[in-house]
N, C-alpha and C positions, 0 to 999 in steps of 0.2 A: 502493500499499500504506500504511495506515494504523500509522504507529510507533508507537503506541500499544497494537495487538495484539498477544495474545503468548498460546501456546499453555500452561494452567494444570492442574494438578491441583487438582481440589474442595480439599486441604487445603492445598496452595500460595497459591486466593486468601483462606484465613482468614489463612493468615501476612499477604500484603500488604494484604490491608483493615485488618490492624487497624495494621499500619505504617501507612498513609494515614490511621489515625484517630487515632494519634497512642501508641501506646503504646507502654512505657517500662519495662516488668518482665512478666517469663514467671515462674513456676515452673511444674514439673510432673514427671511419673515418666513411664520411659517405658507404653506397652502399646498393641497393637496394637488398634484398623486408626488409631489418631491418633498414631503414634510419628511421623509425617514432618513434624509439626506444630512439634514439640519439638526437632526437627533441623533446619529450617530456621530455627524464629527461634534456634538455638543460632548458628546462623552469621548471620543478620541483622540481631537485635536489635543486636550492640556496633556494628554500624558506623551506628544512626542515634542511639548513644547509649545505648543504654539496658542491661537488667540481662538476660541468662537466667540461673538458674539451678535444675536436676537438687536436687529434694529427697528425701529417704527413702522417701516414699509418697506417696499422695493426699491424705492429712489434713492431713499435715506444707505439701503444694503451696496446698492452700487456705488456711491459717494463715499462707504468706507471702504472697498474692496479697494478702489482708484486710490486713498488716499494712503493704506497700508502698505501696496504695493513700488508706488515711489519713495519709498522708503527702502527698498528693497527685497522685499520678501514677495517668494507666491502665494497669490489670494484669490479667491473664487467667492460664488456664491453659486445658487441654487432655487431654482422654481418652476412655475408652470406658467401657459399661455396671459392670464392677467398680469402678474408679477412681470411677466419678461416685457409686458406692453410699457408696464411703470418705468423699467430700465433704460428704453429706450435712449434718452437724452443724454444720459451718463454712458454708454455704451460707444456713442458719436464722441462723446471728450476723450474717451480712455482712446477709440482711434485717430484723433488730432492729436492729441497730447505724445502719442505713442507710447499707453502704457501697459504693459504684458498683464492680466487678467484671463482668469476661465470662465462662463456661465454654462452653467448646466441646465436645460430646459425640458423637463419633461410633459411630453405634447398632453393636452387633455381637449378633450371632444368643447369646440365653441363654436359662436363667438359669444362675447362677453364669458359671464360665467357658465353658461352651458352647461355640459354633463362632465361634474367635477371627477369623479372615476373612470369615465371613459376614455379610451385612449383615442388618439389620433394622431395626422401629421398637418394641421394646420397651419403652424406656424413656418411651416417653410419660407415664403415668400418673407414674413417679419422678419428672421434671421438675416438674409440678406439687406432688405432695404427697408426696416423697420426703424432706422435714427434715419434722417434729413441729411443731403445733399450727398456727394459723391463720397464715397469710403470704403477703403477695402474690405473682406469678411472674410474667414477660414472658419468653417463649420463642421465637423465629424459627426456622423450619424452610424452608432454600431447595431448591430442583429442579434446581437447577445452575449450575457455575461461576460463572457472574458472577453469580448472582445469588448464590452467596456472598457473594465479593467485597463485596457491594453491600449484603449485609446484617448481615456483618461489621461494616461502618463503622457500621451505623445501632443494631447492637448495642451498640456503646461508646456512641456517641449517647443514646439510652435509658438505657444506665445512670449516664452524670454529669447525663443533665437530668432522673431520679427518684431516683437516690441508691439506686440498689434490683442485686442481684444480675438478670442476663440471661444465657439460656440460648441458645445458638446450636446448633439439633440436626439433626445430619447423620445419614449412616449407611456402612456401605462400600465402597458404590458409588458415590455422592457422593465422599467422603475419595479415589478414588483412579481414580475419570473425571478425563479432561483432555477439556479445549473450550476454543476462543478465546473470548478475553478481552479486549475494550478498557480498557485503563486510564483512568481519568479522567486531565487534569490536574490536579495537588497543587491550584491554586489550584480547581479547580472542584468542591471536593468542598465541601458543606456538614461542619462538625465543630463540634463543641456542645462549650465550654470548662465544666469545672465553674464554679460559682456560690460567690463568697465572703461571707462575713459582712461588712455594716459597721456600724461601731463595736463595743458590747459588749454584742449582741443577744444573748441565751440561746442556745447550738450549735446547739440542736434545736429552737427553736422556729421553727414553720412558716410561711412564706410565704403568698401568695393561693393559690397552687399548691397548698397543703401539705405542699409538699417545703421542709425548714429548711437553709440554706445553712451549713454543718456548718464550723469551719475545719481548716486542714491539722493535723495533729500536727505542733508541733516550730516553728511558724511562731510563737508568741509567747505563746500564751495558752495557759492551762492548758484543758485535755480530757482529758471521761472517756470511754474506747470502751468500750460495755458489752452483753453482750448481754441481761442480766438489762433489764427494765421500770426504765423511765428516765423522770422526767421533765426539761424541756426545758435544764434546766443539764445534762442528761446524768448526774446521781446515781441510783443504785439506788431504788424505790419499792415498797411493798407497800403501795401505796394503789391500792383496787379500780375505782377511779373514773380515776385516773390509767392504770393498763394497759387500760383496755375504750377511753379516747379515744386510746390510742398504735395497738392493734391496730388498733382502726377506722382510723387516720388512716394507719395503713401501706399499708392495703387502697384506700381511698378515693384515698389519691395517683397511685393505676397506673390506678385506674376511671375517673376522671377524666378523665384523659390518654389512654386508650385509642384515643379516635378517630383521633390523632393516627399510631398506628401498628397498626391492623387490617391488613395488607397482603395484599390478597386479588388472584386473577387471574383472569380469566374468557375462557374461550374457547367461542368457537359458542355461548355463549350468548342471541344473538337472539332465536329465537325455538325454544330447544330446551322440549319435553318430560319430558326422560329426561335425568338429570343426574348426572357422579360427582362424590364431592368427595374431593378427593387432595389429598397432602400429602408432600414432601421426595420421593423417589426417582419412588418409586409416579405419582407425578402425572404424571411422563413417557410412561411407558409406557400411564395413564389418556387423553393429551392423538393419541396414535397412536389409541388404541381408538374414542376421540369419531369421526378422521379415519373410519377403518373402517364405523364405523356409520354416518354420513354417505352413504358410498358406496354402501350397503344402502336407502338411504333412509329412515334413523330422522333424526328428530329430536334429535342427540345434545348434549349438551356438559359443560365441565370448569369446577366451581368449585376452584381449587387455595388454600392453605390457606396461606399465607408468616406469619402470624401463629399457633400453636397455642394462646397463651397469654399475656394471659387469650382465650379460646374466642370467636371470632368469631361469639357469638348470631343476632348481628341479620342478617348477610349471608345467613347460611343460612338463617334466619327468612324471608327476602326474597325466596331460593329457592325454599322449597316454595311459596311462594304462583303460582309462577310453572310447575310442573313436575310429574307426575305420581308420579316414582319416583326416586330417591336412591340409588346404588348408593355405596358405601364400600369400599373395598380400602387393606389396609395389614396392612402385614408382620409382626402377632400374632395374636393373637385376639379381637380388637375391643376397641382402648381408650381410641378416639375416636368412635365411633361410637354411644356414649351418647349423649355433646356432643349429640354432631348430632341424636340422637331428640329430644333434650332440647329443642332448638332449635324442630325441627319441628314438633313439638306434635300430632301427628297428621296436619296438614293434604297429609301424603302421605307411601306410601311409601317405607321405610328399608331399606335391604338390606347389611351387611355383607357383605365378602370377605375374609375373612381367611387370613393363611399364616403358615405357620411354618417351611419345610422352608429357611431362609438362602436363600433366593433373591427375587429381583425378580417380579412378574407382569407375566406377556408379556399384552399389549394383546388377543390373541384369548381368553384368559381372563379379562379386563374385559368386554370384548365381549359375551361368552356371559353373564355377570351379570349385564349390561345387558337380554338379550333374554328370560335364565329368567323363569320363571311360579315363583310360590312365596312365601313367605317365610324358607327358611330359608338362611342364609350359607354360603359356599362357602369350607371350604381349601384353599390350595395344600399338595399332598404328594407330593415326589419327581417332581415333573414330570406331574403326573396333578391333577384337580378330585376332590374327596370332600367329603360331606357333612356338616358341622358345624353339628350340634345346639345349641350354644349358646357364650355367651362368656365 
């Protein structure tokens, strides 16, 4: 028996992965179905020399995370859709000020309060475009508990490497599902440390990878941290050229490194002419659907997206050159299928399989979507299939 094998919930895997990555600060506010993360952090983080604080709301939680991070510690929060909405302004601040942090969004059915205990994938576009203005975004979406542990560690590594907010996108099914996880020995994990400046380099002067080595607040150097457009010294600027260069660099530092974290997994794609593109918990049902399709003699395969932002367009475009049809099942009304269509660019048929009933697609529904003729997407509703004629 492997002594490192443990039975974990997805939310617990977030906590253990974050601790392994070196998190030292958590600020949050209770919200279903993410509250388990805060509760476990309240118990576990002080044992590791860290600080847990429950704030008065999600706005303050995100502000506290930013404040902790600029002092040099790894910081995070966890929430669900309504709380994630409240965090958006400060997420934009973190992107502009280049503050590393991790936000976990355990999605539930919406809009508004929706059904707090029902799973959904309705925050996908909010993750990308929830805060205003042009900004980069990195978002990872695990499909299993072990993946959740692994991608939590990677989320912290990416936040530190790129000095940007990183969102880990779960859903209620994954947050509360239990699976076996083999926890790596601490020395076996690759952990990224924050870069620190050498000499008197201006704090926001980018290195060759376009990421500045900003000094820690309180480390002995004057540091101005602002959400305003700023120059390399961190001073606010109304200069249009400074603004253009800064905003373009914030995007380019992520795009240039995207090959490092475009995580995807393929299953039974060696000879496939039908494919499912899925992410999160839906990818689990899709894997079973592919197995059922193979039993029927259909050459079906699965491309699971673990990175959803930046969208892995290259991988999807390559897939479209190999197959004739791509099915995109989502627990929403089609938030990512448009990105798939953009990448496919007409090389293959793209069919949405949308669901807003607050439950996971069944493998049989995904199989039916693979074999059905015609363009209209199908929405899962009340345990049966109905035609959905728009997105």
